[in-house]
Each structure stands twice: as C-alpha cells, then as structure tokens.
C-alpha positions, -999 to 999 in steps of 0.1 A, spaced: 88 60 -591 97 28 -608 133 17 -605 147 3 -638 184 0 -631 180 -33 -612 158 -47 -640 185 -38 -665 212 -56 -646 189 -86 -640 180 -88 -676 195 -118 -693 193 -101 -727 220 -76 -736 193 -54 -751 182 -27 -726 160 -9 -752 129 -27 -739 130 -5 -708 138 28 -725 102 40 -733 95 43 -696 130 46 -682 139 77 -702 115 97 -680 132 87 -647 168 79 -659 184 111 -646 168 109 -612 176 72 -607 213 76 -616 216 108 -595 203 92 -564 229 65 -566 257 90 -570 267 82 -606 303 94 -610 317 75 -640 309 104 -665 328 129 -645 357 105 -640 359 97 -677 355 132 -689 383 144 -665 406 117 -678 397 126 -714 405 163 -707 441 154 -701 444 137 -735 427 162 -759 450 187 -776 422 208 -790 390 214 -770 370 225 -800 375 190 -816 342 173 -824 333 145 -800 308 117 -807 289 108 -776 282 71 -784 252 58 -764 243 93 -753 210 82 -736 197 112 -717 228 133 -721 245 127 -687 278 123 -704 273 155 -723 270 174 -690 303 160 -680 320 168 -713 307 204 -711 322 208 -676 357 200 -689 353 223 -719 343 200 -747 314 218 -763 313 205 -798 294 172 -793 272 150 -815 250 124 -799 240 89 -811 220 62 -794 199 31 -800 168 45 -784 145 69 -802 129 77 -768 160 89 -752 172 107 -782 139 126 -783 143 137 -747 140 175 -745 174 181 -728 192 163 -755 178 185 -782 196 215 -766 227 197 -756 239 182 -789 247 197 -823 232 167 -840 213 137 -827 209 103 -844 193 69 -837 209 38 -851 205 1 -851 232 -15 -828 233 -46 -851 243 -23 -881 271 1 -887 264 36 -873 255 62 -899 291 77 -898 319 75 -923 349 53 -915 378 74 -901 356 105 -897 358 111 -859 387 124 -838 371 115 -803 345 90 -794 332 89 -758 311 58 -748 308 70 -712 273 61 -701 273 27 -718 287 7 -689 274 -27 -696 274 -50 -726 247 -36 -748 250 -7 -774 288 -5 -769 292 -42 -764 324 -61 -772 308 -76 -804 306 -40 -819 339 -28 -805 355 -31 -839 326 -11 -855 332 18 -831 370 18 -835 369 21 -873 350 54 -871 381 71 -856 409 87 -874 444 75 -869 455 90 -836 419 94 -826 408 89 -789 383 63 -777 372 69 -741 348 44 -726 338 26 -694 326 -7 -682 311 -13 -647 315 -44 -624 286 -62 -642 303 -59 -676 338 -66 -662 325 -100 -649 327 -111 -685 365 -117 -693 358 -109 -729 359 -72 -721 394 -70 -708 405 -95 -735 392 -73 -762 411 -43 -749 442 -63 -745 440 -77 -781 440 -41 -794 470 -32 -774 489 -64 -780 484 -61 -818 493 -24 -818 460 -14 -832 457 10 -803 478 24 -775 464 22 -739 466 57 -725 446 50 -693 430 22 -674 415 33 -641 393 13 -617 374 33 -592 339 44 -581 310 40 -605 279 43 -583 291 45 -546 256 44 -532 250 11 -551 283 -4 -542 294 -5 -578 328 5 -594 338 8 -630 370 8 -651 375 37 -674 397 33 -705 413 57 -730 427 42 -762 446 61 -789 441 44 -823 473 35 -842 
C-alpha cells in the first residue's frame, strides 16, 4: 500500500491536491496506523466551548471525514463538509456523514455567505494548504460574531513562524479571543505533535 503522508510533508508546494486522487483510497488506513489523535483532541476541546450541540458546524477541509467522526463522538451531529478535493468529497463515507458536501477552489472565497456560520472546525487540515495562513482571513469572515473557530497545525506547519504570528495578530487586535491553545500529541507513532486552537470571533 502506497504511503502518501511522507510525500505530502516533503512536497515543496503547499498544494496537496496532486496526491488526492490516489490518497483518498488509503487515507484512513495511513492515518490510523500512525495513531492520529488530533481530531479527537480538538473535538473534545470544542465540546467544552459549544453552548448548543445542535448548532451547525462547518467541517472545513473535511477530506475523508475523520474529523466528522470525532465531532459525532462529542455530540455535534449537524455538520456540513467542504474540501478542495473532488476525490475526497466523493468518498462514500462522506456522503453518509455530512448534511451537505461541497468542493471549492482554495484560491477563491468558499461558497458560503459572510457571517453565516456559528462554528468552523478545520481539524484535519494540519499543514499550510487548504487552511493556510494566507486564507485565514477568508475563513474567519464566514463566522458570526461570537462564532467559534477550532483548528490545528502540526509540527511541520508550526515551523513557519507566520502561523503563530497570525493567531497573535487576531488576538492582539481584538478581532478574536483565544479560548484555547494546547500543544500535545498529533501522531504519536510518527513522532509528531500539533497545537490546537480555539478562537472566539469578536
């Protein structure tokens, strides 16, 4: 079985979509064998900051629905999915997991109205690609005032100081309140950690 994770991290381009046509078939297995725990960590943290569990959540960068599983386990069952890859969005498990599924161009605004969403979870997008720093502003404006943005970046992404700088800029300018910043395991069997964040939009 071909291993794509190392190829993604070694890729000089931020665009991982070149691997998705084949990777979508083995994605779940590859992440499972490396004990991928960030979705469960982020969902658990999110559960402590959601007032109404029936609130619609946008799973930004849903890929094969791993984050959807974690969200379901903490009781968030009203979830829409959106991703940059038509191959992963078309994956059979996704069709059952999400209310709606959409594909979008990461270089353009997502097909969602500004200020329409209460919660956005970008859990699986752990490196600078679909949820990269350059589109951080685009994601944030989709949230209502008081909305929650839960996301994560692993060690590879955190090596770029622009990631933490962007988060700090939002907090320092009072565009958002930092509810949580927690650095812990990401893929223990791969020796990787990740930082999960929860921001409340001002």
